[in-house]
C-alpha positions, 0 to 999 in steps of 0.5 A: 460457500466456496473454498479458495486454494493456494496458487502454486506453479501455475495452478491451484492446489490444496494446502498440505497442512493448516486449517481453513479459515472463514472469509467475511464480507465486511458490508454484511458481516457474514461468511462468504467463503473460506481460505486455507491457513497454509503452513511451512510445507506450503511456503516451502513448496511455493518457494521451491517452484519460484526458485526453479522458475527463476533459473529460466525467467531471469534470462528472459530478455527485457522485451519478453518480460515487458510483453508479458506484463503488457499482456497481463495489464490487458488481461486484467483490464479485460476482466476488470468487472470480475476482479472488482466483483470479487474485491467488493465482496472480499473488502465491502467496497462499493463496486463502481467506486472501486472500478473507477478508482482502482483498475485504471491506476493498477493497469497503468502501473503494470504498463509502466513497469513493462516499459521500465524493464527496457530502460534500466540505466547504468554507468558506461563501460570504460577503462578505469584501470589500465588494461582493464574494461569495467561495466555494471550489470543490473541483475534480478535479486532472485526469488522475492517474498511479498506480504500485502495488506487488506486495505488495497488487496488488488493494488498492493499485489500490483505494486509488488509483482509488477516491478519484481517480475519486470526486473526478472525476479520470481515471487511468492505473495502472501495476501492478508488472511482477510482478503486473499480472493483477488490476489488468487484470481490475478494469479489465475489470470497472469498464469496465461502469460507467464511460465509456471512458477513465476508468480505464486500465491500462498494464503495464510496468517501471520505464521505463514508470513513469518514462514515466508520471511525466515525461509532461506530461499528468498533473497528479498521480502517486500511488506506493506503493512503496519509498523508492528508487522514491519518490525517483526519482518525486519527482525525475522529477516536479519539472520539470513541478511535478506533485503527488506523493503517496508512500506508501513504506517503513516500519520499524514499532516495537512498544513492549511495556512491562513491564505488557503481557501477553506472550502477547497481545502476541506473538500480535498481533505474530505476526499483523501481522508474518508476514501476507503474508510480512511484505511490508507497510510497516507489518508488526510486525517491530521489537520493542522490549521492556522489561526485565521482559517481555523474556524472556517475550515472546521466548519467546512470540514464538518459540512463536508463530513456530513455530506459524505456517505458510507455503505456496503457493496449494495450502496452505489451512492456511498462515498466509501465502504466499511471498515475491514473487520469487526476487530478494526471496527472495535479499534476505531470505536476504542479511539472514540471512547478515549477522546480526551475531555478537552477535545470535541467530536463535532460530527460522527464518531459512531458505527453506521447501520445494523449490519457490517462494519461501516463507521461514520465520517468524523471530525474531532476538534480541540486536540493537542499534539500529545493526544492519542488521536494525533500521535497514533494511526487510527486507520479509520474515517477520523479527521482530527484538527488542531490550531497552530500559532505560526509556521514554526509550530506547524512544522514542529507539529507536522514533524512531531510524530513517529511516522514519516510518510506523506503530507500536504500543504495548502497555501497560495504562497509557493515559496512557503509551500516549497520551504515546508516540503523541504523541512518536513521529514517526509517521503512525499509532499503534496501542494494544494492537493492530497494523495495523488499517486502516479506510476512515475513518481516514488511512494515511501517514507522515513522513520517508522513508516519504513524504507524502500520505494514503491512505483517509479524507477527508484521502486524498480531499482529496489528489485535489482542488484548491482554487479561489477564485471571487470575484464583484462583486455591486454591478454 
C-alpha cells in the first residue's frame, strides 16, 4: 500500500502534523493507499510558499502564462492514460468511459483559459475629468484557496486552477479527503511547467479545508461542494472579508411537454441522469412530465433504466461506476427506504453486486412536490417523475425547490422553450438536451446552488480585481 504526500513548492513532502487516512477503491470497497490529514502547519506552509511565488508570477506576461497552460494541457493529455488509471482506482469509475468523457473537456478547458489570459477586456483609457486620464487595470486577486469535491476530482481541479493561474494568481488546492490522488499527480505534472509554489496541493479533511479558508493569506476561496460546505465556507471567510466563489448543489428540473418525443427525451434524461452514478449537481434526475406524455415517458424511462448498467473499474461495459463511498451508498439507500406510500419504485432502488458501492439505475413515479425525493439532492442514480397539469404548474414546480443551478426543457415549441428558459430561476437552461458543458459558456447557479461562475470569460473575470488608475496629465 502506498502513502501519498502533499505537493508544496514544486515537490512532494510529508505532512508536518496529522494522521494518515485510508483511501478506498469504491468499486471494491478495499483500501489501496493512504493520504495525510494535514493540519494548520501544513496549510500555513503551503500558503506561505504560494504567497512568495505570487510576487513573481503576477508579473509574468499574459503570453507567458498562456504558454505555461498550453504546455500543461499538452502534458496532461500526453499522460492521460496514467491520470485515468489513478482516477479510476480512486473513484471506481470505468476506465475507458473516464478517458473518453473527462480528458477531452479538461484539456480543452485549460487551452481555453490559456487563450483567455491574452484577451481580458476593459474600458478604454480616456479623460473623464479635465486634465486627467483614467484607465482600468485588471489584476490577479492574489493567493487563491480552492476546495474540490469527490465526484469529478480531475475536472474540478481544472475548473479551479486554470482560470486562477491564467489571471496571474497562485493557488493552494485541497482535494476531497476521499479522492486526492489525481490532484497530486496533476500537480507533479504541472510542476514541470510552472515556477515552484504557483500550484500546491494539501490533502486533508473538513478541518484542513477550514484552516485554509480562515487563514489570512488567501484573497479568495473557491469551493465546489455541498450546500452545507458552502454555508460553512461563507461564514468562515466572512471575518477576513475574503472573496468567495461557491458552486454547490442542484436539483435540476427536466420539463417534458406533451409535444416532445418521449423516447428521445428518455434517452437524454437517462444519459444525463445516470452518468457518474448521478453524482453531478446538474444531473437530470427530477422529471416533470405533461399529462399527454407522462405515461409513454414513464415507460420509456423504465426501459432506459433497465438497459443501463453499472459496475466497477473492471467492467468496461458499464455505463457508470459506483457511488463514492459506503456513506454515500447508505445515503442513497436511506432515500429509498423512505419512499412515501403514494409513490412507486418502478425499477431499481437497490445496491448492485456483492462488493463495492454500486447502485442500480432507479425510476420513482407518483411523487408529489413536497416529497423528500423531489426537494432534496440525492446525488445518486435515482430519477423521479411528477405529472404536471399545465405550463403554469410546470414552472411553479421547476422553481419550487431551494436550488437554482440548471434545468432542461423538452418541446418542439421554441417560443415556449424560450419562455421557460427566461422564467426559471436557474443559472443554466438547456433545450432538447441536458448538461452539455463547453469551456466558452458559464456554469453556475442561484439561490442555494451558490454564486460565481466556472468556465467562460465570466469565470475568468471572477479571478481578477479591477483597479482604477488616474493620472494628472497637466503637470
